[in-house]
C-alpha positions in Angstrom: 14.7 31.1 29.2 16.3 32.3 32.4 12.7 33.6 34.1 10.8 30.4 35.0 7.9 31.8 36.9 6.6 35.0 38.6 4.8 34.5 42.0 2.5 37.4 43.7 2.5 36.6 47.4 1.1 39.9 48.9 -1.0 42.7 47.5 -2.2 45.9 49.6 -4.4 48.8 48.3 -6.0 51.7 49.9 -8.0 54.6 48.7 -7.8 57.8 50.4 -11.4 58.8 51.7 -10.4 62.5 51.6 -9.2 62.6 48.0 -9.8 65.8 46.0 -10.2 66.5 42.3 -7.3 67.8 40.0 -4.4 66.7 38.5 -3.3 63.1 39.6 0.0 62.1 39.3 1.0 58.0 39.4 4.5 57.1 40.4 5.4 53.3 39.8 8.5 51.7 41.2 10.0 48.3 41.5 12.9 47.3 44.1 14.5 44.1 44.5 14.5 43.0 48.2 16.1 39.8 48.5 17.9 37.1 46.5 18.2 33.6 47.6 18.8 30.1 46.3 16.0 28.4 44.6 15.4 24.7 46.5 15.3 23.0 42.8 16.8 23.1 39.5 15.5 23.1 35.9 17.1 21.1 33.2 20.3 20.9 35.6 20.5 24.6 36.0 20.6 26.1 39.3 18.2 29.2 40.1 17.8 32.2 42.1 14.6 33.5 44.0 14.4 37.4 43.6 12.0 39.1 46.2 10.5 42.3 44.5 8.2 45.1 45.8 6.1 46.9 43.3 4.8 50.4 44.4 2.0 52.3 42.6 1.3 55.5 44.5 -1.3 58.3 43.5 -0.5 61.7 44.3 -1.5 64.0 45.7 -2.7 61.5 48.6 -5.1 59.7 46.6 -4.2 56.1 47.1 -1.8 53.2 46.8 -1.1 49.6 45.6 1.6 47.4 46.8 2.5 44.2 45.0 5.1 41.9 46.7 6.3 38.7 44.9 9.1 36.6 43.5 10.8 36.0 40.3 12.3 32.6 39.9 15.3 32.5 37.4 17.7 30.0 36.3 20.8 30.1 34.3 24.3 28.8 34.1 26.1 28.1 37.4 28.7 30.8 36.5 26.0 33.5 36.1 24.0 32.5 39.2 27.4 32.4 41.2 28.1 36.0 39.8 24.8 37.4 41.1 25.0 35.8 44.4 28.4 37.3 45.0 27.5 40.8 44.0 24.3 40.8 45.8 26.1 39.5 49.1 28.9 42.2 48.4 26.9 45.2 47.5 23.2 44.5 47.4 23.4 44.9 43.5 22.7 42.6 40.4 24.4 42.4 37.0 22.8 44.7 34.7 21.8 42.1 32.1 20.0 40.0 34.8 18.6 42.9 36.5 16.8 44.3 33.4 15.1 40.8 32.9 14.1 40.7 36.7 12.8 44.2 36.8 11.0 43.9 33.6 9.1 40.8 34.8 8.2 42.4 38.2 6.9 45.5 36.5 4.8 43.4 34.2 3.2 41.4 36.9 2.9 44.3 39.3 1.4 46.4 36.8 -1.2 43.6 35.8 -2.3 43.3 39.5 -2.6 46.9 39.9 -4.7 47.3 36.6 -7.1 44.8 38.2 -7.1 46.2 41.9 -7.2 49.9 40.7 -10.7 49.2 39.2 -12.0 47.4 42.4 -11.1 50.4 44.7 -12.1 53.2 42.0 -8.5 54.6 41.3 -7.2 55.4 37.9 -5.4 52.6 36.1 -1.8 53.1 36.3 -1.1 52.5 32.9 -3.0 54.5 30.0 -5.4 52.0 28.5 -6.2 51.9 24.7 -9.2 54.1 23.5 -10.9 54.2 20.3 -10.8 57.4 18.2 -13.8 58.6 16.4 -11.5 59.5 13.4 -10.0 56.0 13.2 -13.6 54.4 13.3 -15.1 56.4 10.5 -12.0 55.8 8.2 -12.8 51.7 8.6 -16.7 52.2 7.8 
């Protein structure tokens, strides 16, 4: 299990006061800002700290939610060294590691955005499940 923990250390949300009705488009994006060594090891394995930005923007100019955090990752020394070398050289991350980090950041960012969107009266950034009358009547 390479991902040890996901921390959130900054959340910013705002809703535009001049918002108009109509079609709303929600854009979610995750970017990796930095990769650093972890100060500790887990079961003798070294790790890395990936700092991420999760951005949820509501168009046209309805509002935005930004979440910044860190994904703590541990793996074999060879994997950690490869990630550090590639990041230092080209600011890229090997695809197998990148998939895990981005999925973890998306998960944490979306959960935070869902909670905050309700507080500031923005639509949920993800469609939430709804009960359909036809499904309910079949069970009765």
